[in-house]
PDB file of N, CA, C and O in Angstrom:
ATOM      1  N   MET A   1     -12.555 182.174 103.490  1.00  0.00           N
ATOM      2  CA  MET A   1     -11.507 181.312 102.984  1.00  0.00           C
ATOM      3  C   MET A   1     -12.045 179.892 102.876  1.00  0.00           C
ATOM      4  O   MET A   1     -12.537 179.327 103.853  1.00  0.00           O
ATOM      5  N   LYS A   2     -11.950 179.336 101.707  1.00  0.00           N
ATOM      6  CA  LYS A   2     -12.431 177.991 101.473  1.00  0.00           C
ATOM      7  C   LYS A   2     -11.326 176.984 101.769  1.00  0.00           C
ATOM      8  O   LYS A   2     -10.151 177.336 101.874  1.00  0.00           O
ATOM      9  N   PHE A   3     -11.719 175.765 101.897  1.00  0.00           N
ATOM     10  CA  PHE A   3     -10.759 174.709 102.203  1.00  0.00           C
ATOM     11  C   PHE A   3      -9.734 174.529 101.073  1.00  0.00           C
ATOM     12  O   PHE A   3      -8.550 174.331 101.347  1.00  0.00           O
ATOM     13  N   LEU A   4     -10.156 174.591  99.854  1.00  0.00           N
ATOM     14  CA  LEU A   4      -9.263 174.368  98.719  1.00  0.00           C
ATOM     15  C   LEU A   4      -8.344 175.548  98.437  1.00  0.00           C
ATOM     16  O   LEU A   4      -7.369 175.397  97.701  1.00  0.00           O
ATOM     17  N   ASP A   5      -8.625 176.710  98.997  1.00  0.00           N
ATOM     18  CA  ASP A   5      -7.749 177.868  98.823  1.00  0.00           C
ATOM     19  C   ASP A   5      -6.382 177.644  99.460  1.00  0.00           C
ATOM     20  O   ASP A   5      -5.400 178.275  99.067  1.00  0.00           O
ATOM     21  N   ILE A   6      -6.319 176.769 100.419  1.00  0.00           N
ATOM     22  CA  ILE A   6      -5.039 176.463 101.071  1.00  0.00           C
ATOM     23  C   ILE A   6      -4.061 175.884 100.056  1.00  0.00           C
ATOM     24  O   ILE A   6      -2.868 176.184 100.097  1.00  0.00           O
ATOM     25  N   PHE A   7      -4.562 175.060  99.152  1.00  0.00           N
ATOM     26  CA  PHE A   7      -3.707 174.412  98.167  1.00  0.00           C
ATOM     27  C   PHE A   7      -3.324 175.335  97.018  1.00  0.00           C
ATOM     28  O   PHE A   7      -2.310 175.109  96.358  1.00  0.00           O
ATOM     29  N   LYS A   8      -4.104 176.349  96.775  1.00  0.00           N
ATOM     30  CA  LYS A   8      -3.840 177.261  95.674  1.00  0.00           C
ATOM     31  C   LYS A   8      -2.750 178.272  96.009  1.00  0.00           C
ATOM     32  O   LYS A   8      -1.985 178.677  95.134  1.00  0.00           O
ATOM     33  N   LYS A   9      -2.679 178.674  97.257  1.00  0.00           N
ATOM     34  CA  LYS A   9      -1.701 179.671  97.657  1.00  0.00           C
ATOM     35  C   LYS A   9      -0.334 179.034  97.818  1.00  0.00           C
ATOM     36  O   LYS A   9      -0.206 177.913  98.311  1.00  0.00           O
ATOM     37  N   LYS A  10       0.678 179.763  97.396  1.00  0.00           N
ATOM     38  CA  LYS A  10       2.045 179.311  97.574  1.00  0.00           C
ATOM     39  C   LYS A  10       2.738 180.285  98.529  1.00  0.00           C
ATOM     40  O   LYS A  10       2.860 181.470  98.217  1.00  0.00           O
ATOM     41  N   PRO A  11       3.176 179.820  99.646  1.00  0.00           N
ATOM     42  CA  PRO A  11       3.837 180.719 100.595  1.00  0.00           C
ATOM     43  C   PRO A  11       5.178 181.205 100.049  1.00  0.00           C
ATOM     44  O   PRO A  11       5.909 180.457  99.399  1.00  0.00           O
ATOM     45  N   GLU A  12       5.486 182.473 100.328  1.00  0.00           N
ATOM     46  CA  GLU A  12       6.715 183.073  99.826  1.00  0.00           C
ATOM     47  C   GLU A  12       7.934 182.608 100.605  1.00  0.00           C
ATOM     48  O   GLU A  12       9.050 182.666 100.089  1.00  0.00           O
ATOM     49  N   ALA A  13       7.749 182.157 101.810  1.00  0.00           N
ATOM     50  CA  ALA A  13       8.874 181.723 102.642  1.00  0.00           C
ATOM     51  C   ALA A  13       9.567 180.506 102.029  1.00  0.00           C
ATOM     52  O   ALA A  13      10.787 180.381 102.127  1.00  0.00           O
ATOM     53  N   LYS A  14       8.823 179.629 101.414  1.00  0.00           N
ATOM     54  CA  LYS A  14       9.432 178.447 100.803  1.00  0.00           C
ATOM     55  C   LYS A  14      10.285 178.822  99.603  1.00  0.00           C
ATOM     56  O   LYS A  14      11.313 178.190  99.355  1.00  0.00           O
ATOM     57  N   GLU A  15       9.878 179.834  98.859  1.00  0.00           N
ATOM     58  CA  GLU A  15      10.666 180.272  97.705  1.00  0.00           C
ATOM     59  C   GLU A  15      12.005 180.837  98.143  1.00  0.00           C
ATOM     60  O   GLU A  15      13.010 180.640  97.460  1.00  0.00           O
ATOM     61  N   GLU A  16      12.035 181.536  99.270  1.00  0.00           N
ATOM     62  CA  GLU A  16      13.280 182.093  99.773  1.00  0.00           C
ATOM     63  C   GLU A  16      14.222 180.984 100.219  1.00  0.00           C
ATOM     64  O   GLU A  16      15.436 181.095 100.044  1.00  0.00           O
ATOM     65  N   LYS A  17      13.679 179.922 100.792  1.00  0.00           N
ATOM     66  CA  LYS A  17      14.510 178.802 101.227  1.00  0.00           C
ATOM     67  C   LYS A  17      15.149 178.103 100.029  1.00  0.00           C
ATOM     68  O   LYS A  17      16.281 177.629 100.123  1.00  0.00           O
ATOM     69  N   LYS A  18      14.444 178.036  98.916  1.00  0.00           N
ATOM     70  CA  LYS A  18      14.992 177.407  97.734  1.00  0.00           C
ATOM     71  C   LYS A  18      16.193 178.186  97.214  1.00  0.00           C
ATOM     72  O   LYS A  18      17.174 177.593  96.765  1.00  0.00           O
ATOM     73  N   GLU A  19      16.118 179.505  97.272  1.00  0.00           N
ATOM     74  CA  GLU A  19      17.237 180.324  96.816  1.00  0.00           C
ATOM     75  C   GLU A  19      18.454 180.143  97.717  1.00  0.00           C
ATOM     76  O   GLU A  19      19.587 180.139  97.236  1.00  0.00           O
ATOM     77  N   GLU A  20      18.229 179.993  99.011  1.00  0.00           N
ATOM     78  CA  GLU A  20      19.337 179.802  99.935  1.00  0.00           C
ATOM     79  C   GLU A  20      19.989 178.446  99.738  1.00  0.00           C
ATOM     80  O   GLU A  20      21.198 178.312  99.925  1.00  0.00           O
ATOM     81  N   SER A  21      19.217 177.442  99.367  1.00  0.00           N
ATOM     82  CA  SER A  21      19.767 176.101  99.205  1.00  0.00           C
ATOM     83  C   SER A  21      20.617 175.966  97.943  1.00  0.00           C
ATOM     84  O   SER A  21      21.308 174.961  97.775  1.00  0.00           O
ATOM     85  N   LYS A  22      20.579 176.953  97.058  1.00  0.00           N
ATOM     86  CA  LYS A  22      21.368 176.906  95.840  1.00  0.00           C
ATOM     87  C   LYS A  22      22.820 177.317  96.063  1.00  0.00           C
ATOM     88  O   LYS A  22      23.579 177.433  95.102  1.00  0.00           O
ATOM     89  N   ALA A  23      23.209 177.534  97.289  1.00  0.00           N
ATOM     90  CA  ALA A  23      24.578 177.929  97.588  1.00  0.00           C
ATOM     91  C   ALA A  23      25.546 176.816  97.152  1.00  0.00           C
ATOM     92  O   ALA A  23      25.216 175.633  97.221  1.00  0.00           O
ATOM     93  N   VAL A  24      26.714 177.206  96.716  1.00  0.00           N
ATOM     94  CA  VAL A  24      27.692 176.254  96.212  1.00  0.00           C
ATOM     95  C   VAL A  24      28.292 175.473  97.373  1.00  0.00           C
ATOM     96  O   VAL A  24      28.833 176.052  98.316  1.00  0.00           O
ATOM     97  N   VAL A  25      28.189 174.155  97.291  1.00  0.00           N
ATOM     98  CA  VAL A  25      28.745 173.276  98.307  1.00  0.00           C
ATOM     99  C   VAL A  25      29.900 172.517  97.662  1.00  0.00           C
ATOM    100  O   VAL A  25      29.699 171.868  96.635  1.00  0.00           O
ATOM    101  N   PRO A  26      31.099 172.577  98.232  1.00  0.00           N
ATOM    102  CA  PRO A  26      32.216 171.865  97.617  1.00  0.00           C
ATOM    103  C   PRO A  26      32.016 170.352  97.689  1.00  0.00           C
ATOM    104  O   PRO A  26      31.563 169.824  98.705  1.00  0.00           O
ATOM    105  N   ALA A  27      32.350 169.674  96.622  1.00  0.00           N
ATOM    106  CA  ALA A  27      32.202 168.226  96.569  1.00  0.00           C
ATOM    107  C   ALA A  27      33.265 167.571  97.442  1.00  0.00           C
ATOM    108  O   ALA A  27      34.401 168.044  97.490  1.00  0.00           O
ATOM    109  N   PRO A  28      32.912 166.486  98.134  1.00  0.00           N
ATOM    110  CA  PRO A  28      33.914 165.819  98.963  1.00  0.00           C
ATOM    111  C   PRO A  28      34.976 165.145  98.101  1.00  0.00           C
ATOM    112  O   PRO A  28      34.682 164.605  97.034  1.00  0.00           O
ATOM    113  N   LYS A  29      36.201 165.187  98.578  1.00  0.00           N
ATOM    114  CA  LYS A  29      37.296 164.566  97.838  1.00  0.00           C
ATOM    115  C   LYS A  29      37.245 163.051  98.031  1.00  0.00           C
ATOM    116  O   LYS A  29      36.945 162.585  99.130  1.00  0.00           O
ATOM    117  N   PRO A  30      37.528 162.290  97.004  1.00  0.00           N
ATOM    118  CA  PRO A  30      37.530 160.830  97.167  1.00  0.00           C
ATOM    119  C   PRO A  30      38.665 160.400  98.090  1.00  0.00           C
ATOM    120  O   PRO A  30      39.786 160.897  97.987  1.00  0.00           O
ATOM    121  N   GLN A  31      38.366 159.493  98.972  1.00  0.00           N
ATOM    122  CA  GLN A  31      39.362 159.013  99.912  1.00  0.00           C
ATOM    123  C   GLN A  31      39.981 157.739  99.358  1.00  0.00           C
ATOM    124  O   GLN A  31      39.428 156.650  99.507  1.00  0.00           O
ATOM    125  N   VAL A  32      41.123 157.887  98.725  1.00  0.00           N
ATOM    126  CA  VAL A  32      41.769 156.774  98.061  1.00  0.00           C
ATOM    127  C   VAL A  32      42.838 156.149  98.950  1.00  0.00           C
ATOM    128  O   VAL A  32      43.249 155.017  98.695  1.00  0.00           O
ATOM    129  N   ASP A  33      43.301 156.845  99.980  1.00  0.00           N
ATOM    130  CA  ASP A  33      44.400 156.365 100.799  1.00  0.00           C
ATOM    131  C   ASP A  33      43.942 155.442 101.919  1.00  0.00           C
ATOM    132  O   ASP A  33      44.741 155.112 102.795  1.00  0.00           O
ATOM    133  N   ASN A  34      42.707 155.022 101.922  1.00  0.00           N
ATOM    134  CA  ASN A  34      42.208 154.166 102.990  1.00  0.00           C
ATOM    135  C   ASN A  34      42.636 152.723 102.776  1.00  0.00           C
ATOM    136  O   ASN A  34      42.676 152.256 101.638  1.00  0.00           O
ATOM    137  N   PRO A  35      42.957 152.006 103.852  1.00  0.00           N
ATOM    138  CA  PRO A  35      43.281 150.580 103.713  1.00  0.00           C
ATOM    139  C   PRO A  35      42.004 149.766 103.502  1.00  0.00           C
ATOM    140  O   PRO A  35      40.948 150.106 104.035  1.00  0.00           O
ATOM    141  N   CYS A  36      42.105 148.716 102.740  1.00  0.00           N
ATOM    142  CA  CYS A  36      40.975 147.837 102.464  1.00  0.00           C
ATOM    143  C   CYS A  36      40.684 146.993 103.700  1.00  0.00           C
ATOM    144  O   CYS A  36      41.607 146.530 104.370  1.00  0.00           O
ATOM    145  N   SER A  37      39.413 146.795 104.000  1.00  0.00           N
ATOM    146  CA  SER A  37      39.019 146.004 105.161  1.00  0.00           C
ATOM    147  C   SER A  37      39.212 144.513 104.927  1.00  0.00           C
ATOM    148  O   SER A  37      39.311 143.751 105.888  1.00  0.00           O
ATOM    149  N   TYR A  38      39.266 144.089 103.689  1.00  0.00           N
ATOM    150  CA  TYR A  38      39.380 142.665 103.370  1.00  0.00           C
ATOM    151  C   TYR A  38      40.830 142.226 103.254  1.00  0.00           C
ATOM    152  O   TYR A  38      41.247 141.262 103.896  1.00  0.00           O
ATOM    153  N   CYS A  39      41.602 142.937 102.430  1.00  0.00           N
ATOM    154  CA  CYS A  39      42.975 142.511 102.176  1.00  0.00           C
ATOM    155  C   CYS A  39      44.010 143.331 102.937  1.00  0.00           C
ATOM    156  O   CYS A  39      45.144 142.879 103.101  1.00  0.00           O
ATOM    157  N   GLY A  40      43.653 144.518 103.401  1.00  0.00           N
ATOM    158  CA  GLY A  40      44.566 145.346 104.172  1.00  0.00           C
ATOM    159  C   GLY A  40      45.472 146.233 103.340  1.00  0.00           C
ATOM    160  O   GLY A  40      46.217 147.033 103.905  1.00  0.00           O
ATOM    161  N   ASN A  41      45.438 146.124 102.030  1.00  0.00           N
ATOM    162  CA  ASN A  41      46.252 146.975 101.159  1.00  0.00           C
ATOM    163  C   ASN A  41      45.615 148.343 101.021  1.00  0.00           C
ATOM    164  O   ASN A  41      44.407 148.486 101.209  1.00  0.00           O
ATOM    165  N   GLY A  42      46.407 149.346 100.696  1.00  0.00           N
ATOM    166  CA  GLY A  42      45.902 150.705 100.529  1.00  0.00           C
ATOM    167  C   GLY A  42      45.212 150.890  99.200  1.00  0.00           C
ATOM    168  O   GLY A  42      45.227 150.003  98.347  1.00  0.00           O
ATOM    169  N   GLY A  43      44.614 152.039  99.033  1.00  0.00           N
ATOM    170  CA  GLY A  43      43.983 152.391  97.768  1.00  0.00           C
ATOM    171  C   GLY A  43      42.537 151.971  97.654  1.00  0.00           C
ATOM    172  O   GLY A  43      42.003 151.943  96.545  1.00  0.00           O
ATOM    173  N   ALA A  44      41.877 151.643  98.751  1.00  0.00           N
ATOM    174  CA  ALA A  44      40.463 151.251  98.698  1.00  0.00           C
ATOM    175  C   ALA A  44      39.624 152.498  98.476  1.00  0.00           C
ATOM    176  O   ALA A  44      39.809 153.507  99.157  1.00  0.00           O
ATOM    177  N   ASN A  45      38.701 152.430  97.523  1.00  0.00           N
ATOM    178  CA  ASN A  45      37.922 153.616  97.174  1.00  0.00           C
ATOM    179  C   ASN A  45      36.423 153.407  97.251  1.00  0.00           C
ATOM    180  O   ASN A  45      35.679 154.359  97.015  1.00  0.00           O
ATOM    181  N   LYS A  46      35.945 152.240  97.562  1.00  0.00           N
ATOM    182  CA  LYS A  46      34.509 151.955  97.620  1.00  0.00           C
ATOM    183  C   LYS A  46      34.100 151.744  99.063  1.00  0.00           C
ATOM    184  O   LYS A  46      34.720 150.952  99.773  1.00  0.00           O
ATOM    185  N   LYS A  47      33.052 152.450  99.514  1.00  0.00           N
ATOM    186  CA  LYS A  47      32.588 152.303 100.883  1.00  0.00           C
ATOM    187  C   LYS A  47      31.397 151.366 100.906  1.00  0.00           C
ATOM    188  O   LYS A  47      30.409 151.593 100.207  1.00  0.00           O
ATOM    189  N   TRP A  48      31.486 150.313 101.706  1.00  0.00           N
ATOM    190  CA  TRP A  48      30.428 149.324 101.836  1.00  0.00           C
ATOM    191  C   TRP A  48      30.436 148.819 103.261  1.00  0.00           C
ATOM    192  O   TRP A  48      31.498 148.494 103.792  1.00  0.00           O
ATOM    193  N   ALA A  49      29.290 148.747 103.885  1.00  0.00           N
ATOM    194  CA  ALA A  49      29.131 148.274 105.263  1.00  0.00           C
ATOM    195  C   ALA A  49      29.942 149.118 106.236  1.00  0.00           C
ATOM    196  O   ALA A  49      30.441 148.598 107.234  1.00  0.00           O
ATOM    197  N   GLY A  50      30.081 150.406 105.962  1.00  0.00           N
ATOM    198  CA  GLY A  50      30.766 151.318 106.864  1.00  0.00           C
ATOM    199  C   GLY A  50      32.273 151.245 106.801  1.00  0.00           C
ATOM    200  O   GLY A  50      32.949 151.863 107.623  1.00  0.00           O
ATOM    201  N   GLN A  51      32.821 150.507 105.847  1.00  0.00           N
ATOM    202  CA  GLN A  51      34.264 150.355 105.715  1.00  0.00           C
ATOM    203  C   GLN A  51      34.650 150.535 104.259  1.00  0.00           C
ATOM    204  O   GLN A  51      33.799 150.461 103.372  1.00  0.00           O
ATOM    205  N   TYR A  52      35.929 150.769 104.012  1.00  0.00           N
ATOM    206  CA  TYR A  52      36.414 150.962 102.650  1.00  0.00           C
ATOM    207  C   TYR A  52      36.974 149.648 102.106  1.00  0.00           C
ATOM    208  O   TYR A  52      37.689 148.921 102.797  1.00  0.00           O
ATOM    209  N   TRP A  53      36.630 149.366 100.852  1.00  0.00           N
ATOM    210  CA  TRP A  53      36.993 148.108 100.212  1.00  0.00           C
ATOM    211  C   TRP A  53      37.464 148.388  98.786  1.00  0.00           C
ATOM    212  O   TRP A  53      37.151 149.434  98.218  1.00  0.00           O
ATOM    213  N   HIS A  54      38.214 147.455  98.215  1.00  0.00           N
ATOM    214  CA  HIS A  54      38.449 147.435  96.769  1.00  0.00           C
ATOM    215  C   HIS A  54      37.220 146.799  96.129  1.00  0.00           C
ATOM    216  O   HIS A  54      36.535 146.001  96.768  1.00  0.00           O
ATOM    217  N   LYS A  55      36.937 147.136  94.895  1.00  0.00           N
ATOM    218  CA  LYS A  55      35.767 146.560  94.224  1.00  0.00           C
ATOM    219  C   LYS A  55      35.885 145.040  94.116  1.00  0.00           C
ATOM    220  O   LYS A  55      34.903 144.322  94.304  1.00  0.00           O
ATOM    221  N   GLN A  56      37.062 144.565  93.820  1.00  0.00           N
ATOM    222  CA  GLN A  56      37.263 143.135  93.678  1.00  0.00           C
ATOM    223  C   GLN A  56      37.136 142.428  95.036  1.00  0.00           C
ATOM    224  O   GLN A  56      36.638 141.304  95.102  1.00  0.00           O
ATOM    225  N   CYS A  57      37.576 143.068  96.099  1.00  0.00           N
ATOM    226  CA  CYS A  57      37.466 142.474  97.432  1.00  0.00           C
ATOM    227  C   CYS A  57      36.009 142.395  97.875  1.00  0.00           C
ATOM    228  O   CYS A  57      35.628 141.451  98.567  1.00  0.00           O
ATOM    229  N   ILE A  58      35.190 143.371  97.486  1.00  0.00           N
ATOM    230  CA  ILE A  58      33.760 143.325  97.806  1.00  0.00           C
ATOM    231  C   ILE A  58      33.121 142.121  97.131  1.00  0.00           C
ATOM    232  O   ILE A  58      32.345 141.395  97.752  1.00  0.00           O
ATOM    233  N   ARG A  59      33.447 141.911  95.862  1.00  0.00           N
ATOM    234  CA  ARG A  59      32.888 140.770  95.129  1.00  0.00           C
ATOM    235  C   ARG A  59      33.266 139.456  95.798  1.00  0.00           C
ATOM    236  O   ARG A  59      32.433 138.561  95.947  1.00  0.00           O
ATOM    237  N   GLN A  60      34.519 139.349  96.196  1.00  0.00           N
ATOM    238  CA  GLN A  60      34.997 138.120  96.817  1.00  0.00           C
ATOM    239  C   GLN A  60      34.304 137.890  98.162  1.00  0.00           C
ATOM    240  O   GLN A  60      33.902 136.766  98.463  1.00  0.00           O
ATOM    241  N   ALA A  61      34.162 138.932  98.965  1.00  0.00           N
ATOM    242  CA  ALA A  61      33.527 138.799 100.280  1.00  0.00           C
ATOM    243  C   ALA A  61      32.041 138.427 100.144  1.00  0.00           C
ATOM    244  O   ALA A  61      31.525 137.638 100.936  1.00  0.00           O
ATOM    245  N   LYS A  62      31.361 138.990  99.149  1.00  0.00           N
ATOM    246  CA  LYS A  62      29.962 138.663  98.941  1.00  0.00           C
ATOM    247  C   LYS A  62      29.801 137.212  98.499  1.00  0.00           C
ATOM    248  O   LYS A  62      28.851 136.547  98.912  1.00  0.00           O
ATOM    249  N   LYS A  63      30.707 136.711  97.669  1.00  0.00           N
ATOM    250  CA  LYS A  63      30.651 135.322  97.235  1.00  0.00           C
ATOM    251  C   LYS A  63      30.879 134.376  98.414  1.00  0.00           C
ATOM    252  O   LYS A  63      30.217 133.344  98.522  1.00  0.00           O
ATOM    253  N   GLU A  64      31.813 134.728  99.290  1.00  0.00           N
ATOM    254  CA  GLU A  64      32.069 133.899 100.469  1.00  0.00           C
ATOM    255  C   GLU A  64      30.878 133.913 101.419  1.00  0.00           C
ATOM    256  O   GLU A  64      30.573 132.896 102.041  1.00  0.00           O
ATOM    257  N   ALA A  65      30.210 135.042 101.537  1.00  0.00           N
ATOM    258  CA  ALA A  65      29.065 135.157 102.430  1.00  0.00           C
ATOM    259  C   ALA A  65      27.885 134.325 101.917  1.00  0.00           C
ATOM    260  O   ALA A  65      27.114 133.804 102.723  1.00  0.00           O
ATOM    261  N   LYS A  66      27.728 134.191 100.602  1.00  0.00           N
ATOM    262  CA  LYS A  66      26.656 133.378 100.050  1.00  0.00           C
ATOM    263  C   LYS A  66      26.825 131.921 100.456  1.00  0.00           C
ATOM    264  O   LYS A  66      25.840 131.225 100.700  1.00  0.00           O
ATOM    265  N   GLY A  67      28.067 131.459 100.531  1.00  0.00           N
ATOM    266  CA  GLY A  67      28.328 130.068 100.904  1.00  0.00           C
ATOM    267  C   GLY A  67      28.032 129.784 102.367  1.00  0.00           C
ATOM    268  O   GLY A  67      27.875 128.621 102.741  1.00  0.00           O
ATOM    269  N   MET A  68      27.952 130.795 103.195  1.00  0.00           N
ATOM    270  CA  MET A  68      27.688 130.592 104.620  1.00  0.00           C
ATOM    271  C   MET A  68      26.205 130.362 104.898  1.00  0.00           C
ATOM    272  O   MET A  68      25.843 129.814 105.939  1.00  0.00           O
ATOM    273  N   ILE A  69      25.358 130.777 103.978  1.00  0.00           N
ATOM    274  CA  ILE A  69      23.910 130.652 104.218  1.00  0.00           C
ATOM    275  C   ILE A  69      23.437 129.266 103.841  1.00  0.00           C
ATOM    276  O   ILE A  69      22.251 128.962 103.969  1.00  0.00           O
TER     277      ILE A  69
END
């Protein structure tokens, strides 16, 4: 067995794992009922920094954070 023969052979075990990974996984449902971390109103759908935010609230918080630096 030569050194380069290792790269030429393809193990069959990896092919079986690929077939198993093709199983159907249900997509997670969007969490729309979460309260926003910035304004406190419901309907936040964007997750940022481990919390749920409205898109507009994220923009506002990022602009305020720029002024602190």
